[in-house]
N, C-alpha and C positions, 0 to 999 in steps of 0.2 A: 611763896610761902603763903598759906592759909590764914585763914582769923584766928582759927584753932593752934597756929603754929606748926602745920605741916608741913615741910618744904613737899613740892607733888615734883619728881622725878621720875624719868624713864624706868628707873626700878623698879620705885611703889607700884606704878599703873602695871609693870610687869606683874610684879607680887601678887596685887588683888586681880586678874586675871588668870593666875595659878591659882588661888584659893577660889573662887566663884567660875572663873570661864575655862577651866584649863585647856580647851580644845583649839583657846585663839590664843594663849597665851606666847607661844613661839614665833609669833608673826613678827615682820618690822615694825617695830614703834621710833615715832621723834613726835617732836612739839608741834603743832600745826600753829596754833593761838592761844594768845591770854586775851580775855574778853574783858565783858566789865563785869559778871559772874562767875565763867566757868573759862578752865580750863580747855582745851582742845587738842589732843593727841591722834594722830593718823597710825592706824593700825592697817600695815598692809596696806592694800591698792583701793580696798570698796568699805573701809572700815572705819570707824573715828572713836575714843572716848572721849567721851567728856566729862571733868569733874569740875564739884563749884569750889570754889577758891574764896572768894573775894566776899562775900554778903551769907547772912543769913538766909534771905529768901529764895537765893538759887538753888535750895534740896526742893522745895516746892515746886518749883518751875520745874525741874526736873521728871518729876514724878507725874507733872501736869503733861507735858508732851508724850512720857510713855503712857499715858492713861488715853489719848483723844489723837495725837498725830496718827497713828495708824490705819486707823477707820477712814479719816480725811484725807490722806495722801494720795491713795489712787484717782483720786479724781481731780487732782489738780497738775494743770500741764509743764509745770516746772519742777525738776527735781527738787525735792529736800530730804533731810535727812531723817529716816524713817528708823522711831529705836527697834532694834534689835531684840538688848537683854538687858536687863536692869540688875545693876551691882548694889547690894544693902551692904549699912553700915555694918561694921565689924572692929577689931581690935586695931588694924592696921589704920583705918582711915573711918572716922566715925559721922561720916554723910553719907547719901545716896549718891551713885553715879550710873554713867548708863552709856551702852555701845551701841551707834545709829552707823545707817550707810555712809558712806563721805559723798559728799556731791562737792566736784571740782568745779574750777574758778576762781576767778583773782577779784575781794571784794571792792565793790563800786565806789569805797570811799579812798581806794588807789588807783583804782582802772574803771572812772565814769564809763557809761555808757555813750556815743559818741553815735550811734544808727540812730535817728530820732523815730522813724518811722515803724522800725523792728521794734527797741524796746519798747514804745509804746504801745502796739500793738502787745508785746509777750504780758507786760504790764497787765493791760484789762483783759486778757485770755486767764492769769490766772488769780485775778481778784474777784472776776466774773464767777469762777469756779469758786473758788474759796466762800466768797460771802450768800449763803443759805441760811433757812432761817437754824438756829442754832437749837438742842435739848433745852429742855426747864432745868436741869441740872448743871449746864455749860457754865465753865468757868467766868466769872465776874475781871474786869480789870483790875489790874495794877496800874497805881497813879490814876484813877479817874479813866482810862482807856476806855474807851466804847460807852462812856457816859454823857452824859451832858458835857454841852465846853464849857459854860458858863461857871459849872462850878470847879473850873479849873485857873478863874481869874486870881483868885489868892494866891496861886502858884507863877501865874505868869508875871504878876509883879513885880514881887522880887527877883525873878530871873529878867529881866527888862531892868529894874535897879541896880544888880551886882554888873552888867552888862554896859550897862552906860555908866555905871561911877568906872569903870575900867578902861572906858574910851575904847570899846570894843566893837561898837553900832555907832553910822555917822546920824543917822537921822530918829533918837526915840521916840520924836510927836510920829515921825510917819509909821513905826511897827505899833506905837498906840494906836492909832486911827484903824490899822487894817485889825487889830484885835480888839477890838469895839463894835463894830461892825460884824466878824464873827462870833463875837458870844452873842451878840442880840438877835443872829440868824433863830428862827423857827426851831424848836426840838424834834430829834427824829421820834417820826410817831408810827414807823415800820413795826416789822418783827425783830426780834435782838437778833440779829446775823454774825455767821464766822467770823474774827476777825483775826492777825496774824497779830497787831499790834503794839509791832514794833519795826515797822519797815523803813530805819534809816541804814545809811549808806553802808555802813558795815555789815549789815546782815542780807543784802541782797549779793548776789555775782556775778559778773561779766566774764564775755566771753567773744572774741571776736566783734566787739562793740556794740555788744546786746546782752540782756539777762539771760542765764542761763541755769538759774537756781535761786530758791531761799533758804537759809539757814533762820536758827534760833526763836524757835518757837515757844520761850518760855512764856512769853506776855501774851500767848492764845488767850481769846476770852469773847465775850458774844456781846451785842451791841450796836451802836449808832457806825454804819460805816465809812462815816466820813473820816474816822479815825485814822483807816487805812487809805481814803482815797488822798489821802494829804500829801501819797507821796508822787504824786503830779508835779508836783512844786519841788521835791524834794532827792527826787533819783534822774528825771528824766533830760536829757537837754535842752535846748532853747528851742521853742517854738513847736516843742512836741506835746503839751497838756492838751490842746483840743482835740488832738488826731485820741490822744489816750479816752479822753471825755466824748467820743463820740465812738469807740468800739466798746467799752463797758457796758455792760447790760444789766440791771433795768438802767438807761440814759439818768443820770444825779439830775433831782432839781436844783432851782438855784441856792435854796434853801441849805442844802447839805452841799454844796460848793464851798459855801459860805464859810457852813462850820469847818469843813478840811484845811478852807485857809488855816483858821485859825489854831487848827492841830499842825499843820503846817509850821507857822508859827513857834511853835511850842515847841516841836523837835529843832528847827532852825539856834532861836537862841541856845536848848542845850547844847547843840554839836558846837557853836561858839564856846561856850561856858568850858564844854569841858577840849578843845582842841587848844583852847588859846589858855585858859587858867588851870584846866586840869583838875577843876575839882578839889582845891587842894591836895593835889596828889594822890586820888585815890585811883586803885588799880583800875586797868583798863580806858582811864581819860587818852585820847590819842592826837597828837597832830593833824595826821590826816581827817579828825574831822571835821577838822577848822574850816580849810575851803570850800566841799559842797554845803556845809550850813552859811557860810556867806553869799554863795550864790545864791542859795532859795531865798534868802531874805533880801538880794536884792529883787528878785523878780516877784514876790510877793507887795515888796515897795511899788514895782514898775506900773504891776498891773490892777491895784489897789483899786476898790469901786471909787467913782467920785460923785 
């Protein structure tokens, strides 16, 4: 059920296609996933329909993907969901929706990467290709993504407090020490680079132990690459971070890696809260988010600067 009270069903999706894209309407259709902002319905073998369902912000995120991702996708070495058609709000469904290419694979929160070298190389190649200077009219990031990490302290503190109160983290002081070091790192002084903005395990796909696709570019933005480089702690198998940092170009400096640790810490706390507490039952919170978030938190504490 969407926040507008409309139930999204196969019958509704097919009716929307018949109204606006009738050439696609008779393809096989089945539910693919229910995410934080959108529902995903697989359309035939090679397409998918994404419809916003839980939050107001999802409308703008879908339109942003439709505007920017078709130009970025050709240079990326991993498959991404390339927008093909836009569905406009109508009497049946008063929100925009989108038809994209289907990206096969299993989300990494359910099937983590296990081949360390291959996963590190694939992730480094993807982010090296994506992290190019963005135009002046590129979108800014939601929730401060791509901006100064220190500005996120006002959000980190309640996340840490909530996780501590619920007994979800073993050493709050160690977590705070990682954050304080990251927030004190010098700010990004380079150009605003294109960022995925939300590289958590549910948005990266795996096959045969390595990464095979990246999905959900709704938080696509421009800014500090440290936001995406957090993926080294959040996504990779143990022992793969150094190989990733060596393969990524240009090589990240020490300050960027410190900020990346802070972004990884935010992702880990969010994943723990969503996975274990469900954020008060908000749609999209899933138990599968908890385990990789705990692993990331352990890595960050164990490798913290002394």
